[in-house]
Each structure stands twice: as structure tokens, then as C-alpha cells.
N, C-alpha and C positions, 0 to 999 in steps of 0.2 A: 055056860060061861067058862072061859079058861082060868086056870089058876094063874098066879103071878110067875111061878116057875115056868109054866108053859109058854107064858107071853115072853120071858127072857130067852127061853130056848128058841122060840121063833125069831127072835131078833137075832140072835147069834148066827142062825141059819142064814138070815138075810145078809149079816155082814160077811159070811163066807162067800155069798154070791156075788159081792161087789168086786170090781177090779177096776184098775186105771188103764187108759189107752196107751198101748206100748207104741213107741215111736215107729217101730217096723210096721204097725198096723195103718199108719197114715199113708195114703198114697204118695207117690213120688212126683206126682204132677199136680199143677195148680187147679183149685176147684172153684166152680161158680157157687154162688150162695146157695141154691137149692141142693147142690151136692155136699155142701158144709152141713147144712141142718139135717139132712138124711144121715150123713155119717155119724154125726154126734148123736142123734137119737138111737141108732143102731148100737153103738157101743157104749153109751152111758144110760140107756133106757132102764136098766135095772135099778137104777138109783131114784127113779121117779116115784113119787108118793101115790099118784093116781095114774090109772092107764092112760087118761086122756091128756095128760100133762105133757108139755112139750120141752126138751132139754134145752134147746135154742130155737129162737124164731128169727126171721128175718129182721123184725122190728128190734129185737134185742141187740143183734149183731150191729145194726146200723146206729143204735144208741151207743154202743161201745166205742165205734169209731168216732162218733160225733163227740163223745166226752173224753177222747184221748186215752182210753183204755187200750185200744186196738189201733195200730197203724192201719191206714186206708188200704183197701185192695188194689191191686195193679191190674187195670183193664177189666175191672169186675171179678178178679180172680184172686183166691186166697192161697198163700204158699203153706208149706209145711210149718213155717215159723208162725204163721197167723194161727193154724190149728192148735199148735202148741199153747200159745197164749190163750186162746179160747178155752182150753181145758182148765189152765189155772183159773181164769175168769169165772167158769162154771162153779168152781169149788169156793169161791171168795164172795160170788155175788150176793148170796143171802146172808152174809154175815158183816159185810163191810159196805160202805158208801162208794159210789163212783169216785168221789174225790179221794177217798182214802186209797182205793184200788189204783187210781192214776199215780198217786204218789208212791205206792209200794212198787209199781211195776216201771216207773220212769227210769231208773238207772238200768233195768234189764233191756227195755226196748231201745234206749240210747245208745247202749254199750255193746250189746250182743244180738240185736235183731238183724237178719241178713248180714252178719259178719262173719266171713269165712276165714279171717287172718287170726282169730284167737279162740277164746272160749265161746263155743256157739250156744244159741238157745237150747238146741237138743242136748248139748252136754249138761247144761243146768236142769233141764227137765229130768234127765235120767239120773242125775245125782239126788234131786230131791225125792222122786219116786222110788228110788232104791231103798228108801227107808220105810216103805209101805209095809213090810211084813212085820218088822219090829214094832212099828206104831200100833198095828192092828193087834198084836199080842198084848202090848201094854194096855190098850184100850180095853180088851176084853177082861184083863186082870182088875182093872179099875172098876169096871161095871160090875164085876162079881162083888168086890168089896163094898160098893155103894148098895148093891141089892142085899147082901147079907146084913148090912147095918139097918137097911129099911125093915128087914124082917125081925129086928130087935124093938123096933117102935109099935106102939099101940097094942102091945101083947095082952093087956087086960081088957081090951076093947072086946066086946061080944058082938055088937052089930057093926057092919062096914068095916071089919078089920081088914080085910083084903084089899079094899079100896083105899083106906087110909095109908096102908103101907106101900101101895103102888103110887099114892100120891106123894108120899115122902120121898120114895125112889126118884119120881120125876123131878121133884124140887131139888133134890141133890144134883141131879145132871143139869137143871137149868142154872143153879148157882154156879157150877163148875164152868158152863159156857159163859155165863156172865163174866166171870173173873178173867177167863182166857181172852174173851172179846176186849175187856179194859186193857190187858196187857198188849194185845194186837194194836189197839187204836193208840196207846202210849208209844209203842215202838214205832209205829208209822209217823207219828207226829214228830219223832226225832229224825226219821229218814226225811221227812219234808223240809226240815231245817238244814240238815246236812247235805241234801241232794235236791235243791229246788227245782221245780219243773219250769223249764224256759218255754212258754207258749209261743213267744215270737219266733224262736227257732223253728218250732213244729210248722208255723205258718208259712215260713220261707221255703221249708223242705217240701 
């Protein structure tokens, strides 16, 4: 059985293996659905929990378009902008509801999707993901603080001490996620008020 320190070291190694999709990695040609799912699985596969998991499936992508998270494909083909949005959706889909993701993305898709005249979706993508290194660094520092704090718990416990300290560490991570999710939902509610989604406009287009 691994020690908690070994578990943390393994997780740090996993973090180091993760990377986001660079815009230059995305093909300059529009892709069919099968090509999209294959590309995403190849480039985001390291983030899967289980080997048999799928990064994105046809059903998922169709549901994103159906629920206004993703503009519909053109002649069954997906552009670079579609691909960039799909990466964003991939990171948000396990944290936020479709309704929240739609509200969050609406100003982006309405103002910057397939818009060559101003700030492009790729510009936004590059700016957001340029913070990856600093965010990862801060995450590791925070994980270490929480881990060391968990090591100070249950120190007088003779049985199951390792498990109880691991449980404490996981609870600390969970509480952190809970609070951040609350913040995200509150901010999205404000976005929904300031930038209401016009579904009638989408149907006309």
C-alpha cells in the first residue's frame, strides 16, 4: 500500500503530464465529427480517469449544439473556432450545468465566433491559457499546504491514521472545489443578468 506522500508525488507527476491543446496543433481545415472526436481523444487523453473513457463523443457534441453551447457545424464540418470552444467546454462540463455554460459562453460566441474584424476566439483562447504555467505553480503550492495541514490531523490516532489524514486532505480539496464552484455560479448568474441570451436571434441565424 502506498503512503500518502507517495500518492501526492504520483499526483504531481500526473499534473506534470497534463497540457492544453495549443492553437497551432489544431488543423487549419474544417473537420468532420469523427475527426473531431479522434483529435480530442489524442490530445486530451492524458486527462482521462480511465483508459476506456472518451474525451468527447458524437452524442456529447450534438448535445452541446442542441443546448446552444456550441454553434452548429457548417455542412457537418467543424471549424477551428468550434474546436477551441470544445476545449473550453471539456474543462467546464463536469463543473457547470449546460445552462450555466451557455450563459458563460454567449458573449464569446455572439461577439467573437468567426469574427475576423476584431478580437478573435483564438486570441481569447491564447490569452486565457497563457496563464496555465502560473496557475499550475500556484495549484501545487496550495496542494502542498493542504497536504501538510492534513498531516497535522489525527496525530494521536494509532489505527487508520494514514487513511484519516488522507480523508482530511480530500475533504480540504473538496471544500475548496465547493467554494470555487459557488463563486463560479454566482458570477455566471451576474453574467446572465448583464448579457441575456437571445434564443430568438439564434433561431433566426
